[in-house]
N, C-alpha and C positions, 0 to 999 in steps of 0.2 A: 369366660369361662376360664381357670387357672387350671391347665393340666403339667405346669412345671415341677409336679413331686412325684409324676409318672415317667419312672427314664427314658431316654431315648428318641428321635425325632419323630413328634406326633405327625402323621398327613392324614390328610381330608381329601375326599374327591366329590365332585360336585355335576350334575348333569343338570344341562337346562332346560330337561324334556322332552320326550319322546315318547312314541308308542310301542310297546313290546321291551321295553325298557326296564331290564331285570339285571342290568350288568352288576349293581353293588351287592348283590347276592352270589355273584363269582368274583368280582376284581378283590375284593375286601377280605375274604380267606385266600386269596392266593396270594395278597400283598404280604399278609398275617404270616401265611404257611414259610415266606423268604424273611421274616424277622422282622416287619415291619410294626409299627404302633398305630392303629386304626380305632382313634375315637368319635364314633360317625354319629351324627345327627342327621336324618333323616325326617322326610315329610310325608302326607298323604298326598292320594290323587284328585285331581277335581276337575272336570271337562275330560276330555277327550286324552288326559296324562295320566298314568300309573303313576301309585306311588308305593314307594321301598316297604313302609311300614305296613302298608295294607298285605303287600304280598306276603310279608312276614307274619304277619297275625292269621292267615290264611294255613298254618302250620297250627294244629290243635295245641292249646297251651303258651304259645310264645307270647311274651308280653315284652311290650315296646317302652313301658312305663316303670322305669327302675329308679332305685334311691339314688342319689348321687356317690354314696359310698359302695354300693352295691357296682355302679356303672365304671368304678374308678378299680374295684377290685379285679373286676373282669378283663379291664384292658390291661394290667398290669399281671395277670394270670395267664389270659390268653392272646393278647396281642391286639385283640380286637372287641368291640360291643358296639351294635346299632341300636340308637335309641330315640326316642320322639324329641322334637324340639319344645323346652318349655316356652311358659307364657312370660318370663322374663329376659328369651333371648330376643334382642333386638324388638321389644313391643314398638317402639314409633314406627318399622316398618309394616307394620298392620294396618295404621291409621294412615302413613302415606300413600299403601296400595289402592285402597278407598278411596282416596283424593285421587290418584291416579285414574282409577276405574269413570269417576263420576266426569272427568274432565278430559277423557279419550287421548292421554298420555300414557297408557300402558302399555305401547310399542316404541316409547322414549329409549334410545340405547344407553345414554348416561344414566335415567331412572331405572333402568334393569339392571345394569353393573353396580350401582350401588345399593339397590334392593338386594343382588345375590350376594357381592361381597362384603355387606355388613355382618349379616349371618354366617358367612365363613369364617369373617376375621373375630367375631365374637363367640365363636364355638371352641375356640382356642389351640388348633393345630400350628405346627410349627413353618408346615409347607403345604400348599394347595393345590392339587390336579385337578381341572378343569375341563368339562364333555363337552363342549359346544356345539348344539346338534343344529343339521341346517337340511332343508328340504319339507314336502309338501307334510310331516306330520311333526315338524319342529317350529318352535317361535320365529325364526328367524329361513324365511324363505331363499333367500338368497346368501350366496357365498361371500359374497363382499361383505354384507352385512352381518354374519356371522364372523368375520375376520375384524372387523371393527369393534364388536362386542367383546370377543376373546382380546384383543388387544388392551381395550379399556379395562376389563377385570385386571387382566397380569399387570398391568401398569398400579392399577389400586393397589393388589398384594404386594406387589415388590416396595411399594410406596411405606407400606405398614411394617413394611418388614419382614415379609412372609416371602420363602418362596413359592412362586408361582410358574406353572405350566398349564398351557392350554391345547386341546385337540379337537379339531372340527371335526365331527363325523355323519357319517351319510343316514339322513331319517327320511328320504324320499319314498320308503317303504317301510314296513314297521321291521324292529330289530329283531331279527330270529322267526320263528313261527306260529308263536304263541302269544296271545291277547289277553290278559286277564288276570287271576292274583293266585290262585292254586295251581292253577296250567301253566304261569310261567316261571312258577317253583321247579315244576315237576321239570322244565323245559333247565333251568339253571343245574340243576341236579347232572341232569344229562349232560351238559359240558363239565362239572366237577368230574365226571365219572370217565371223561374220555371222550363223549360224543357229542351229539347237539349241531345246531346250524353252523355251517363254516363261518357267515358273515357275524354272528353273535359269540363264537369264540374269538374270534380275529379281533374282535373290537374288545374285547376283555381283556385279551393279552396285550393289547397295545397299552390300555389305561394301566392295569396292571404292571406293565414294564416301567412306565415312567412316574408311577406311586414308589416303586424300588426304587428308581433312580433319585427322585426326591428324596427319599431316605439315607442318600448316601451309601448305598450298599455296593454300588461299581459303576462302570459307564452305560449307556444304554444298551449296547448289544449284550452284555453280561447279564444284565436285568432283564433283558427278554428270555434268555436262557434260562434263567432263575422262574422266570413265569412259568414256562412252557417245562420245566422240570418238575415242579409241583403239581402240575396239573397233572401231568402221566404217572406219576409216580404214587397220586391220591392223597398226598398229604393237604393239599388246598380243600377236597372235599372233607378231611376227617377234620378241619379247623371251621367249617360250616356245619358241621354236627357239634363240634365244643360249642360252636356259638349259639346255635337253638336250646341245647341241653342246661347251658349257664343263663339262657335266660326263660326259660321252662317250658319248652318246647319240646313236644312227644319225637325224638329222631328216629321211630319205627317207619315213620312217614317221608322221610328222606331214604331209610335202607329199602323200602317197597311204596314209592311211589303209586302204586296202582290203590293203596290206602285212600288216598285223598278220596271223599264224597264227590260220584259221578253228578252232573246235572241231569235232572229227570227228563228234558226236551232237547233234543239233538238232531239237528237238518243238516244235511251236505248240499251244496251246490255244486252242480256240475255242469262242463262246457257245453253250450249249444252247436260248436261247429270248433274242427280242427283249427289253430292259429298260436301263435304266440302271448304271452299275457304281456302286455306292449307296456303298461305302466300303472301306479297304486297310488292314492289318493290316502298317503298313512294315518292323515286327519278324521278324515269321514271312516276308515275302520274304527281308528279308535272310538268316534263317535257310536258307531255302533255296536261295539265293545260295551258302552256306557249303556248302552240304549237295551242291552240286554239284562244289564244288572251289575256288570261288573264294574263298574266306575259311579260317581255324583256329581249331579246338575248340580248340586249345591251343596255346602256344607252341613255334615249332619246326616245325608242320605244313608240308610242302611245299604250294605254291599250285598250281593252273590255271590260267594268266594268260587264257587264252581261256573260259575257264566263265562261264557268267553268267545274268544273267535282263534281257531287252526288256520292256519295257513298252507294247504297241501301245496300251492304253487305260489312263485315269486317272480318280480319282475323278471323276462329275459326266459321265462322258462317255457318248453312246447308242452300244447294241450291238446289232448284229444278230443275230439266228442265223446261225449257223457262221462268223462275223467272227472273226477273231484276236483274241485280247486280252493273252495271254503268250508268248513262245517263250524257250525252256530251251536252256542251250548246255552241254557237257560232252565231256571227251574220254576219260570213264569210264561208261559206259553202265549200269553197276550201280549208276549215285549216284540215276539218272532218279527211280524209284518213290516212294523218302524226299521228296525236293525236290517231286516232285507232289505227292503226300500232304500237305504243307507248303502249299504253293500253294492246294490246295482250301480249305482253312480259314484262307485270308489275304486271299481276295476276297469283297465280300458286294456280291448285287444288288438292286436295287429296281424298281417301275415308276414312281415318282415322282423327279425329278432333285433331287438332294440339295445341301444349302445346301454350299458349301464356303469354308475360311477361307482370308484371303489367304495372301500368301508371308512378308513381313515384317510381324509382328505387334506389335512396340511397340520404343523404343528406352530405354536404361538410361543413362544418364549421372550424376554425383555428386550427388545430393540432388534428382534429376527421371528423373521416368518419363514418354513418349508414348507414348500408344495410336494406333495405326492403326487399329486397330477395335475 
């Protein structure tokens, strides 16, 4: 993809995947509100990981398939557009992935890195920010693996002449409290309106700050302040509204998120004793959300946009007996038993408060890794 006719430094962002990861809906508008140019190609969810396109398409009318001309017009006018990857973008990668699947080499770090970066380089941006997640809900379960993957991808990007930075972020529990499609859009809007969960806000600001930095808008501290400023003054929220309206979406659903259709079936799980929530298996929570209808077991599966999970409590929180800790949503009651069984195995209880990891664990640049904890 040749984006050279679009003025400015084009910056892209990619996450290696997780549960409750709705950062693109927050980060891209923040960066665009700070004057960055974000021509974003995103994917759909499969298995326990959600997809940005699915979340955006839960907004009535929103189109992720635009002509190349319309895509370019939107990027030039608003500094932001999010569309689906075309069949022409890195077509060999699909064949390579099928081969990796049958040869048991899906978890090979060199092959993961080349798969991701082939698409990022083909997408045409000048600079690339990578969000490499680590923990129970991520592809990389160990910090050492996540750093190796991040360093490999940064080296590929830099070797291809693209300024590339990676952040290592915590995916040992879902990001934020909402897991699903429309329920995650609601939470992203909460953050853009100045609220939302602290962990989601922090990861989003960290990612946005580095996107602004890669766009050469200033030093890292100044870029962080810029990101915080557009979040506080509402201009990032306005950017999301512009994006949605430009791509056919009904912005009244963002102005009043209670307009999103509610699931017909809702069930809340309550604590059986007084204790701490000692830990979560984020991957199992993602699987439970899929079992409720929010995700796909295989390509082509239809999605229930209202299905999902809301986490009233997260790792380290104290829970009283009878207090709610998870609510399940679906439009198909027959899906509840399997999802509940999965969730029972996904939450761990402890008498003592557990130690919790921070949200942003490290930052990887060419020849440099900076640890934050």
